[in-house]
C-alpha positions in Angstrom: -11.0 -24.6 41.2 -8.2 -26.3 39.6 -10.5 -26.6 36.4 -11.1 -22.7 36.5 -7.5 -22.1 36.5 -6.8 -24.7 33.7 -9.4 -22.9 31.6 -7.9 -19.4 32.2 -4.1 -20.5 31.1 -6.0 -22.3 28.4 -7.0 -18.8 26.9 -3.7 -17.4 26.7 -2.6 -20.6 24.6 -4.8 -19.3 22.0 -2.9 -16.5 21.5 -0.1 -17.7 19.5 1.1 -21.3 19.4 1.8 -21.9 16.3 4.9 -20.5 14.1 6.7 -22.0 10.9 8.5 -24.8 11.3 11.7 -26.6 9.7 11.8 -29.9 10.0 13.0 -33.0 7.8 9.9 -34.3 6.7 7.1 -31.8 9.0 6.2 -28.4 8.1 3.9 -25.6 9.4 2.9 -22.5 7.3 0.6 -20.0 7.7 -0.1 -16.7 9.5 -0.5 -15.6 13.6 -2.8 -12.5 13.8 -1.2 -10.1 16.2 -3.9 -7.5 17.8 -3.3 -4.4 20.0 -5.3 -5.8 22.7 -6.9 -8.8 23.5 -10.5 -8.9 25.2 -11.7 -11.8 27.3 -15.4 -11.5 26.4 -14.0 -12.7 23.0 -12.9 -16.1 24.8 -15.0 -18.6 26.6 -12.9 -18.9 29.7 -14.9 -22.3 30.8 -13.4 -24.2 27.6 -10.7 -21.7 26.5 -12.3 -21.7 23.0 -12.7 -18.5 20.5 -14.6 -17.1 17.8 -11.7 -14.7 16.9 -9.0 -16.0 14.4 -5.5 -15.9 16.2 -3.8 -18.3 14.2 -4.2 -20.6 11.0 -2.0 -23.2 10.0 -1.2 -26.1 7.1 0.6 -28.8 8.9 2.2 -30.9 5.9 4.2 -34.0 6.0 6.1 -35.6 3.0 5.5 -39.2 4.3 2.1 -40.2 5.4 1.1 -41.9 7.7 3.1 -40.4 10.8 2.1 -40.8 14.6 2.8 -37.3 16.5 1.9 -35.2 19.4 2.6 -31.9 20.3 3.6 -30.3 23.2 3.0 -26.7 24.2 4.8 -24.2 26.7 3.2 -20.9 27.7 5.4 -18.5 29.6 5.0 -14.8 30.9 6.9 -11.9 32.2 4.6 -9.3 33.3 6.2 -6.3 36.0 2.7 -5.0 36.1 1.6 -8.5 37.9 4.8 -8.6 39.8 6.1 -11.4 37.6 9.9 -10.1 36.9 11.4 -13.5 35.4 9.9 -16.2 33.0 7.5 -18.1 34.7 5.6 -20.8 33.3 1.8 -20.4 32.9 1.1 -23.8 31.5 2.6 -26.6 29.6 0.2 -29.2 28.2 0.8 -32.1 26.0 -1.6 -33.5 23.0 -2.6 -37.1 22.6 -0.7 -39.3 19.7 -2.9 -38.7 16.5 -1.8 -40.1 12.8 -1.8 -37.3 10.1 -2.3 -39.0 6.9 -2.9 -36.0 4.7 -2.4 -32.0 5.2 -4.5 -30.5 8.1 -5.6 -27.1 8.8 -4.7 -26.0 12.1 -7.0 -23.5 13.7 -7.3 -21.9 17.2 -10.7 -21.7 17.1 -11.2 -25.3 16.6 -8.8 -26.2 19.9 -10.0 -26.1 23.6 -10.0 -27.8 26.6 -12.7 -30.4 25.7 -12.3 -33.1 22.8 -12.5 -31.9 19.7 -13.3 -33.3 16.3 -11.3 -32.1 13.4 -10.9 -33.0 9.8 -7.6 -33.1 7.2 -7.3 -32.6 3.6 -7.7 -35.9 2.5 -10.8 -36.8 -0.2 -12.4 -38.0 1.1 -11.1 -36.0 4.6 -10.1 -38.4 7.8 -11.6 -37.2 11.3 -9.2 -36.6 13.9 -9.2 -36.3 17.6 -7.7 -33.6 19.7 -7.0 -34.0 23.1 -4.9 -32.6 25.8 -3.1 -33.4 29.4 -1.7 -30.2 31.3 1.9 -31.0 32.1 2.5 -28.2 34.4 0.3 -24.9 35.1 1.2 -21.5 36.9 1.0 -21.3 40.7 -2.6 -20.9 42.1 -1.5 -17.2 43.5 -0.3 -16.1 40.4 -3.2 -17.3 38.7 -5.5 -15.5 40.7 -3.2 -12.1 40.0 -3.8 -13.1 36.3 -7.5 -13.6 36.4 -7.8 -10.8 39.0 -6.3 -8.2 36.1 -8.8 -10.1 33.3 -11.6 -9.4 35.5 -10.6 -6.0 36.1 -9.4 -4.3 32.9 -11.8 -6.6 30.5 -8.0 -7.8 28.7 -4.7 -9.7 29.6 -2.6 -7.6 31.3 0.8 -5.7 29.5 3.8 -8.0 29.1 5.9 -10.4 27.3 3.9 -14.0 26.3 6.3 -16.7 24.9 5.1 -19.7 23.1 7.2 -22.5 22.8 6.0 -25.8 20.6 7.6 -29.2 20.2 6.3 -31.9 17.3 7.2 -35.1 18.9 7.2 -38.9 18.0 5.0 -41.3 20.1 8.5 -41.9 21.8 9.3 -38.7 22.8 11.8 -37.9 19.8 11.4 -34.2 19.1 11.1 -33.7 15.3 11.3 -30.2 15.4 10.7 -27.1 18.0 10.2 -23.1 17.4 9.2 -20.2 19.8 7.9 -16.9 19.9 7.3 -14.2 22.0 4.5 -11.5 21.6 4.8 -8.3 23.4 1.1 -7.3 24.5 1.4 -3.6 25.2 -2.0 -1.8 24.5 -1.7 2.3 23.8 -2.8 4.4 26.5 -3.6 7.8 25.1 -2.0 10.7 22.4 -1.0 13.6 23.6 -1.0 16.3 21.0 2.4 18.6 21.1 2.5 21.1 18.6 1.4 23.2 17.1 -1.0 25.1 19.5 -3.1 24.3 22.8 -6.2 25.4 23.9 -8.4 27.7 22.4 -8.0 31.5 25.2 -4.1 30.9 24.5 -4.0 31.4 20.6 -1.5 34.6 20.9 0.8 32.6 22.4 0.3 29.4 19.4 0.8 31.4 16.6 2.8 29.9 14.1 4.1 31.7 10.7 3.8 28.8 7.9 0.7 28.0 6.0 2.0 23.9 5.8 3.0 23.2 10.0 4.2 20.1 11.1 1.8 18.7 13.4 3.3 16.5 16.1 2.2 14.2 19.2 2.8 11.2 21.1 1.4 8.3 21.5 3.0 4.5 22.1 3.2 2.8 18.7 1.1 -0.6 17.8 0.7 -3.8 15.7 -1.6 -2.7 13.0 -2.4 0.3 14.2 -3.7 3.2 12.2 -3.4 6.6 12.4 -5.7 9.4 11.2 -5.9 13.5 11.4 -8.5 16.3 11.0 -8.3 20.1 11.1 -10.8 22.4 10.7 -11.2 26.6 11.2 -12.7 27.9 13.9 -15.0 30.9 13.5 -16.3 32.1 16.8 -19.4 33.9 15.2 -20.4 30.2 14.5 -19.0 27.7 16.5 -19.3 27.8 20.4 -16.2 25.4 20.8 -13.1 23.3 19.0 -15.7 20.5 19.2 -18.2 22.3 16.8 -16.0 23.6 14.8 -14.1 20.1 14.3 -17.3 18.5 13.3 -18.3 21.3 10.8 -16.5 22.0 7.8 -13.0 20.6 7.6 -9.8 21.7 5.7 -8.6 18.5 6.0 -9.7 15.9 4.4 -10.7 17.7 1.7 -13.8 15.6 1.3 -16.4 16.7 3.2 -17.8 13.0 3.6 -14.8 11.6 4.9 -14.6 12.5 8.9 -10.5 11.9 9.3 -7.4 11.7 6.8 -5.6 8.7 6.8 -2.0 8.8 7.7 1.0 6.2 8.5 1.1 4.7 11.8 3.6 7.7 13.1 3.8 10.4 15.4 4.3 13.6 12.8 2.7 15.1 9.7 3.1 17.8 7.6 -0.1 19.7 6.0 -0.2 18.7 2.6 0.5 20.9 -0.4 -2.3 19.0 -2.4 -5.4 17.4 -1.7 -6.8 19.8 1.6 -7.9 23.5 1.5 -5.0 25.9 2.1 -4.7 27.7 5.0 -4.9 31.1 5.8 -3.3 33.8 7.4 -4.8 35.4 10.2 -7.5 32.6 11.0 -7.7 30.0 14.0 -7.6 26.1 13.5 -8.2 23.2 15.6 -7.1 19.6 14.4 -7.2 16.1 16.4 -5.4 13.0 16.2 -7.5 9.4 15.9 -5.8 6.1 16.0 -7.4 2.6 15.2 -6.4 -0.6 17.1 -7.1 -3.8 16.2 -8.7 -5.5 19.1 -10.5 -9.2 19.8 -13.6 -7.4 20.1 -13.3 -5.1 15.9 -11.5 -2.3 15.4 -10.9 0.5 18.7 -10.8 3.9 18.4 -8.6 6.1 20.5 -8.9 10.0 20.1 -7.0 12.7 21.5 -8.0 15.9 22.4 -8.3 19.3 20.3 -5.7 21.5 19.8 -6.1 25.2 18.7 -3.6 27.4 17.1 -3.6 30.6 14.8 -1.9 31.8 11.5 0.0 34.8 12.0 -0.2 37.6 9.6 3.7 38.1 7.8 4.9 41.5 8.8 2.7 41.7 11.9 3.6 41.2 15.8 0.7 39.7 17.4 2.8 38.6 20.4 5.5 39.4 22.4 8.2 38.0 20.5 10.4 40.8 19.1 10.5 38.5 15.7 7.8 39.2 12.9 9.4 37.4 10.3 8.2 34.0 9.4 11.0 33.0 7.8 13.2 34.1 10.9 10.6 32.6 13.2 11.1 29.4 11.4 14.6 29.3 11.0 15.2 30.0 14.8 12.7 27.1 15.4 14.9 24.9 13.4 18.5 26.1 14.7 17.3 26.1 18.1 17.1 29.3 20.5 21.3 29.0 21.2 22.6 28.7 17.4 20.1 31.2 16.4 21.1 33.7 19.1 24.7 33.6 17.9 24.0 34.7 14.6 20.8 36.9 14.9 21.1 38.1 18.8 22.5 41.6 19.9 26.0 42.3 19.1 26.1 39.2 16.9 26.5 39.5 12.6 22.8 39.4 11.7 21.6 41.3 14.5 18.7 43.7 12.9 18.6 41.5 9.4 15.2 41.1 8.1 14.6 38.6 5.0 14.2 41.3 2.0 11.6 38.5 0.2 14.4 37.7 -2.9 15.0 33.6 -1.9 17.6 31.4 -3.5 18.4 27.6 -2.6 21.4 26.8 -4.3 21.4 29.6 -6.5 17.8 29.0 -7.5 15.1 31.6 -7.0 12.4 30.3 -4.5 8.7 31.3 -3.0 8.7 31.8 1.0 6.8 28.1 0.8 9.4 26.4 -0.2 12.0 27.8 2.4 9.4 26.7 5.0 9.3 23.2 3.5 13.0 23.0 3.9 12.9 24.2 7.1 10.3 22.2 8.6 12.3 19.3 7.1 14.6 20.4 9.4 12.5 21.0 12.5 11.1 17.2 12.3 14.9 15.7 11.6 14.3 14.5 8.1 17.1 16.5 7.1 20.1 16.9 9.1 22.1 20.4 9.6 26.1 19.8 8.9 27.3 23.1 8.9 26.8 26.6 8.7 28.4 29.6 7.1 27.3 33.1 6.7 28.4 35.2 3.9 
């Protein structure tokens, strides 16, 4: 039973023990590769070995040979498991070995069994890596981790801190370093605006052909976000799913299923590189995120929302405002500020734009006004003051 516990803990060690160290005569340089999700099936829990690259570093000294040993300590905080204070997972120390030349350290070479690796000398020298457990997690807490792993297939969300000491044979610490990795797997993507279910398009009318799409999702390291938009035609499509898999208006290239965007939670329909949206048409949109995991890229896809683009000068809902400019202005200002200007008894009651539009004295078209208002709605621009002439 103790062997199983030790090996499970060694699995956590492979998540990121080595970081660049600054020392008088020893350095570690390289990278650690963080993933949104760590799946257990990428690891051998009996030995702690993995074929997934977690880190790769080069260990060097300006003086050779030098005898060193390395002590690792891994601790965690995971409220999901009832571990609310930093708790040692494992502390392990390697045997002393002679560093005779620069050495590549790769997590795929480290396990609970003795490993033989080779340095970068010519010809290379062989090095035997062994380890001895100094302290390990309480069995009841280890069981909670193991149960979580077996239930979800991945480690529990939380903060995992890894500390490293490079020591001499007499336990003098040459240098030390630590890093905390926050593991938090995104759960879902929730579409916010525009739109909703297909049956409610009358309640989901917008008056801009360059809408801003907004959604909520948890951020994650290395994730990528994608969007796609398609026209829904009730004479052709039986569902929004049919429409989104049919010809898309975004991306423009029909050989591509998705349009890559930044890892953000809002996106404005582009002014180029997409089919123009048309008044009176119904559209469907969807968002996808790709998550880097130890089992490869994983896709997380949202539901599909529908919206309709209203026709300028018409009323298709119970709202009293029919001007698309005023509707966008109301959204940008908020109901209270808008009603203070355009509401009953106020200065601009009954006002309707004439179509002659200016920005800073320059004549512009309606799309330019919509773009400016959308920047305000998305908080890209901030309103500092309002004056009525």
